[in-house]
C-alpha positions, -999 to 999 in steps of 0.1 A, spaced: 536 839 -451 564 814 -445 560 777 -443 557 774 -405 531 802 -404 511 784 -430 514 750 -413 504 765 -379 474 783 -396 459 750 -409 434 733 -387 407 706 -391 374 721 -402 342 702 -394 317 729 -402 315 745 -436 296 773 -453 274 765 -483 296 786 -505 312 767 -534 349 765 -539 359 785 -570 372 765 -599 405 784 -600 411 775 -564 403 739 -570 428 738 -599 456 753 -577 449 727 -551 450 699 -577 483 713 -591 498 713 -556 490 676 -555 504 670 -590 538 685 -582 541 666 -549 570 642 -547 564 604 -550 587 574 -547 607 570 -579 584 596 -594 558 569 -601 529 593 -593 505 566 -581 479 591 -569 445 589 -585 421 617 -573 384 618 -577 369 653 -574 335 652 -558 315 685 -559 282 678 -575 251 669 -554 249 633 -568 285 627 -560 284 642 -526 253 620 -518 272 589 -529 302 600 -508 278 604 -478 272 567 -480 309 561 -473 319 589 -449 310 620 -430 325 650 -449 308 675 -425 288 691 -453 318 703 -472 309 715 -507 340 698 -522 358 666 -514 388 649 -530 391 611 -527 427 603 -529 435 568 -541 467 550 -547 473 529 -578 493 499 -566 500 488 -602 524 517 -607 536 525 -571 572 520 -562 580 489 -541 612 489 -519 634 461 -534 647 447 -501 613 438 -486 588 448 -513 571 474 -491 546 493 -513 548 530 -506 516 539 -525 499 550 -492 529 572 -483 528 589 -517 490 595 -515 495 610 -481 523 634 -494 500 644 -522 471 650 -497 493 671 -475 504 693 -504 468 699 -514 457 705 -478 484 732 -473 476 748 -507 439 750 -496 450 767 -464 470 793 -483 439 799 -504 419 807 -472 399 774 -474 393 750 -446 401 712 -448 394 680 -430 416 650 -437 394 620 -434 404 584 -431 373 570 -414 353 557 -443 338 525 -457 363 515 -484 341 488 -497 311 511 -502 335 537 -517 349 512 -541 314 504 -553 300 539 -554 329 554 -573 337 523 -595 373 520 -584 396 497 -604 410 467 -585 445 482 -583 432 514 -568 431 517 -530 411 546 -514 436 562 -490 418 593 -476 393 620 -483 401 657 -482 370 678 -474 374 713 -486 354 745 -482 350 778 -465 350 773 -428 321 783 -407 330 801 -375 363 814 -361 396 797 -370 417 781 -343 446 801 -331 480 792 -347 495 795 -313 475 764 -301 505 742 -311 525 756 -282 502 736 -258 486 710 -279 517 694 -294 544 675 -277 577 691 -273 607 682 -295 623 666 -265 594 641 -265 595 633 -302 630 636 -314 662 617 -306 697 623 -320 718 594 -334 700 567 -314 672 561 -289 
């Protein structure tokens, strides 16, 4: 499968089977995140793997993960992230998002469903998972075996804006 086929195959899953994600698949997903590019190679991602009942119950206090049997909390460590010298922009959130995207696409290749979640209570998450002060929770990646039929890869033809509506050349 080429990259565009893989990217079109991925869709948001909000209904998961009870089947657990195999450890070897989890390790491949985590490896995809490990090799993701980050600004100045600072690798500020800090990932909490949540798959046990107790951890999933604590996560349920923070967010809806749609009964996924596995969730990754992707945090950014601001104490090590690269800051743009001209205006001090901290790119930790960008780095964490790149890492999440790599893991999400690897999960898709492994026939797993995912849901990228940004709607969560960061304060509760910080407490429940004992996050250090320099760590910011950026997103959650819910992972598991999807219940039901996958969405058609062809849906992008009608659900996405055309290139003419999103791309300009040389200037606006």
